[in-house]
N, C-alpha and C positions, 0 to 999 in steps of 0.2 A: 440513557446510557451514552456516554461520550464516545467519540471515534477511537480514542486511545484505549478505552475499556473494551470496545468491540475488537480492536486489533489484538489486545491481550487474550481475549477469549479465543480468537482464531489461532493464536500461538499454542494455546492449550489443546485445541482441537488437532492441530498438526502433530503435536507430540503424542497425545494419548490415543486418539482415534485413528488418525490417518497414518501414524507412525512414520512420518516423513523423515528423510535423512537430515542429519544435523546441518549439513551445508545448505540444503534447501530451506530449512527453517531460518537459518541465519540470513540468507539472501532475501527471502520474503519479508522477514521482519525489518531488515534494513530499509528496504524499499517502502514498506507500509508505514514505518515510523517516519520516514521522510515525508510521506503523504500527510501524516498527522501534523508534522511541523508546518507544512505548507498551508494546511487548512487553518491552523491557529494564526500563522503570520498574515494570511490574507483575510482573516476574519470571516471565513466561510462557515456554513452550517456544520456544527460539531457532531454530526450523525451521518453514518454511511448512507442511510436511506434518503437523506436530503441532498446528497451530492449528486450532481448530474454529469452528463458527458462533457459539458463545457468545462467544469471544474477539473475533471480528470485529465482532459487534454491540456489544460493550462499547466497542470502539474508535470505532465510529460514533456512539455516544451520549456520548462523552467530554466534548465542549465544548458547553455550551448555546448559545453564540453561533454555532456551526457546524451548527445543526440546520435550516438553510434547505433546502428540498427540492432545490434545484439543487446545493448543496454536498454533500449526502448522495449524490445520484445520481452526481456526479463521482467521489467516493471509491469508491463501489460499482463504477463503471466501471473505475477503476484496479485495484481488487482482482480483478475478474473477468478483466481482461486478464492480470494477473500469474498468477493461478491457472489 
């Protein structure tokens, strides 16, 4: 199963089982879909289980304008919930 498919399943989980707020879902999905694009662009393993800390740190460091502490914490929160 690809990372994009895994993220889609996580979105369904947030909606149906966790009953997350709409804003939480939107934010998590925006960040996780950015991770999917990063994985594809960097030709990294297309499976969440095969990504390691180095890959996730590289994703977090990707955009200089997105290095505000609140932004990084939000992305980490999305990834922690996903994993």
